[in-house]
N, C-alpha and C positions, 0 to 999 in steps of 0.2 A: 293119500290125502282123501278125506271124506268129501262127499258132494255138498253143494251149497244147501240143498234141502235137508240133508242130514245135520249140517251145522246149525241150521235154523231150529231144527227139532232139539238138538243137543243143548242149545243155549237159550231156548225159549223161556225158561224160568229163572234165568240168571240176572236179568235186568240190563244185559249188554245190548247195545245197538249194533247190528251187523250190517256191514257195507261191503260190496264186492268191487274189485278192480280199482281200488284206491291207489293213486299215485303216491308212493312213499316219499317222493320228493317234496310233497306238500306237508309232510310231518317232520321234516328235518331242517336244521338251519343251513346246511350245505346245499339244500334244495336239489339233491340228486337221489335216485332210487326208483326202481321199477314198481310194477303193480303188486298188490296183495289184497287179500280179504282182511278187513279190519273189524275187530269187536271193541267198541268204545265203552269204557266202564266209568260212569260218572259217580259211583259210590264205592266205598271200600267193600261193601257186601257184594256188589256186582263183580268187582275185581276178583275177590276170593272165589266166588262161585264159578266164574268163567274159567279161571286158571285150573281149578279143580276138575271141572267138566272136560276141558280140553286134554289135560294130563291123563285123565281116566281113560280116554279114547286113544291116547298115543298121538295126538295131533301136534305137530311142531308148533312152538309158540315163540314169538319175538315180542318182548316187552318194550314199549315205546312210551315215553312221557313227553318231555320237552323236545327230544330229538336233537339236542345240541352237541352231542358227542358221538354221533353215528355217521358212518360212511357205508351206505347200502348199495349193493350191486344194481346195475342197470336192469338185471333180470328180475329184480324184486325178491319176494320171499315166498317160498312154496310151503305155506302153512297159514297160521292165523296170527296177525299182528294184534296184540292186546294193547289198546291205547289206554294208558293210565290217566284218568281224568278226574279222580277224586280230588277235591281242592279245599277242604276245610282247614281253617287256621284258628287256634285257640291260644290265648295268653293266660299264663298264671302269674303269680307275683314275681317270679324270677326265671321264667322259662316261656318258650313257645312250643306248641305241639302242632305240627303241620302234616296234612295228608301228603302222600307221596306225589300226587299229581299237581300239587299247588305250585304255581309259578314262583320260582325261587326269588327273583328280584322283588316280586310283590310281597313276599314274606319279609324280606329285609326292609322294604319301605314301610310296611305296617309296623314292624318292630320299632323303627326309629320314630314314626309318628305317634306311637303309643308311649314314647318316653324311655325306651330301653336302649342300652348300648350293648355292643358285642359283635353284631353281624355286619356293621357298616363297611368294613374293609372288603367285604364280599359283595358289595353292590354291583349291579349291572351285569352279573354273570348270567348268561342265558341258561334255560333248562328248568328242571323241576326240583323241588325240595328233596324228593326221594332219591334223586341221583347224586346228591352231594356226598353222602357217606360212601357210596359205591366208588366214586372217583377220588374221594378225599380231596374235594375241591379246595383250592386255596388261591389267595391273591393278596398282594401288598402286605405280606408278612403274617397273614393269618390263615390257618387251615382248619377245616371242619373238625378235625380230631381235637382241636383245642376247645371246642364249644359243645360237641356232641354229648348228650346224656345217655340216650338209648335209641334203639331202632326197633320198630315193630315189623316182624317178618312172618311170612307164610312159608312154612316148610313144605316144599312141593312133594317130597317123598311120603311124609306122614299126614299131610293136610293140617298139621298143628299150626296155630297162631301163637306167637310168643314174643316177648321183648328180649332183645339182645343188648348186652353192655358193649361199650366201645372196645374193651380189651379182647372181646371175642372176634372182632372183625378184621384183624390183621391190617390195620390202617398204616399206610406208608405213603411215600411221595407219589401222589396221583394214582393211588391204587388201593385195593383192599381185597379181602377174600371174596367179597360180593362181586367184584368186577369180572373175575375170571371163572365164575361158577354160575350155573343156572339152577342151583339147588334151592334158592330162596327168592321170594318176591318181597321187596320193601313196600310196606303198607303205610307207614307213618314214621316220622322222626321227631325227636324232642331235643331242643337246644337250650343251654343255659344262657341267661341274659343278665345284664347289669341294670338293676332298677334305677340307678342314679342317672342313667342317660349318658354316661361318659363312655368314650370310645375305648376299645382295647388299646394297650400300649403300642405306639407307632414306632415300628422298627425298620420300615422299608424306606430307604433313602429318598427316593423320588417323591413319595407321599409326604414324608416328614419335611422335606424342603419346601414342597408346595404349601404346606400348612405352617411353615416357620416354627417347627418344634424340634427340640433336641431328641436324640435317640431315646425311645422309651417314654416320651411325653404323651399326653392325652389331649383330646379336644372333645367338645360336644359331638355326640354321634351324628347329628344332622349335618354338622359342618364337615365331618370326615366323609360322610356319604356323598355330599355334593362335590367334594374334591376328587373322590375316587371316580365318580361318574364322568367328571370332566377329563380326567386322565385317560380313562378307558375310551371315551368318545374320540379323543385325539388319535387313538391307535386303531380306530375302526372296530372296537371291541364292545360296542353297545348296539344291539340289533336295530337296523334301520332298513326297511324294504327298498328305499331309494338308493342306498349306498352298497354297491357290490363288494366293498371291502368287508362288510359285515355278513356276507353270504359265506359263512365259514363255520368251522367247528372250534373257533378260538385258536389257542396255541395247538398246532398240529403235532409237534414233537415235544417230548419232555426234555428238560435240561439234563444232560447226561452226567452221571456220577462216575468219575474215572477212579479206579482203584489206586490207592496211594503208591503202589509199586510202579504204576505206569505214568504217574503225573509228570515226572521230570522229562520223560521221553515225549509226551504230548506237548509240553511247553516248548521243547526244542523244535518240534515240527512246526508249531505256530510261529515261533520266532524266525525260523528259516523262511517261512512263507510271507509273513507280514512285517517282519522287523521287530525291533525291540520296543514293544508297546505294552501298555497296561492291559492285562488279560482279566476280564471279570470272572472271578471264581468265588465260591462260597463253601464253607465247611459242610460236610455231609457225612452221615454214617457210612463207614467203609471206604471213604475216599474224599475226593474233591468234586464239587459240582461246578460244571462249566455252563455258560450261557449258550443255549442252542441257537437263539436268534443271532447272537454275535458270531458264532462259528459259521452259520449259514451265509451271512453277509460276507465274511472274510474269505469264504471258500469260492466266492464269485457269483453268488446268487443275491442280487440286490432287490430292493423293493420293486414290485411289479414284474419280476422275472416270470416268463421269458419275454414279455413285451406286449405292447398294444396289439389286440387282435386275437391273442391266445384265449381260448375259452376258459382255461384254468390258469391262474397266475398267483404268485405271492402277492400278498396285500401291498398296496401302494403306500401304506402307512407304517408297516413293520413286517419283518421278514419271517416271522414265526407262524403266520396264518396263511394257509392255502385257501384260495377263494374261487368261487364260481362267478364268472363275470356275466352270467345271465343265460348261457346256453351250454354250460359244461355238462359232461356226463361223469359218472363215477369212474369210468375208464380214464378220462382226461385227468382227473384228480390223482388217480393211482400213478399214472405216468409221471406227473409232476413230482409227487412224493418220492418216487423211486429215483428220479433224477437228482433231486436235492440230497437225499440220503446217501446215494452213491458218491456224489461229489464231495460231501463233507468227509466221508470215510477215506476217500482217495487222498485228500489233501492233508487231513489232520489225524487220520487213524482212529477216529471216533465214530462208532455206530449210533445213530439216532433212533430212538424208539418212538413209534407213533402213539399219540394219546387217545385218539378216537377208537371206539369199538368198530370193527369191520364186520359186515354181514354179507356173506356170499362172495367174498373176494379176499385176496391176500396181498400184502405189501412186501 
């Protein structure tokens, strides 16, 4: 690792603001993570120049924008955290172009206020616009891959800036080629919008019921956004500094897809444990998708587990979020995640996969 003076010289002409010994807990929605040197980039030019300079010297880089999908070690990061803070948003006649560091919900809100439909089901999701294709973010029946037109990338090997089409990104359920590779930096994203202001077809049962529409029906985007925000708030899924249920990374585990050959065996295990009940499942490529939250609760991990006084607990509103109750460490959250994952596998034979990206630790 280069010295602070060397870093200042290296980044002097990039436009980045360099800060030492920053608590990474302050940059993530889980509010855990040790110290690191941070280079904050408020423009795309600063972001590109900073990453190029650090890569040129072989300095380890951790890219952070909204910090809503990160679980960072209590030891912090031995390198430079590049804070992506470019935040421009521009609307065309049928699309929106957002810088990677733009607040995602602010982009959604602006699109609805400007009279566009398309993004409203993705309201209230914390994080940045640039992270949405990385994770292939989705909620209430809509996923980013349905709306994404293109992504502007910095190729870290060549230094080239180019636009990539969705077909290049390997978009799948809560993942992409970008998520598991450090080869590129997202600089900007472009999404298709509906100029009529009508929502995307509503196919998620809970939301359709709330809005009193049949499957596939539509509503004005503003009406759908309000309903989504209400549903998310009721589950502790809209950020609120006063509510520890929102000190989370959202859904901590993805809904597991069980291969078709194992579905009957898994159903038999569930029936043996909880009786002859309706099991929430959904069709998925390669098998059947089960509800992770449902499995967690039926395996014995109820809302608020392990109980009052624990620094890390399942949300008191739903079981799929692991939360920091105000004084948790990354180690506390790892212990809780391991306990829940092992319990579900022991009872139902299903291994849960964590959704957040981990830094300096393993689950």
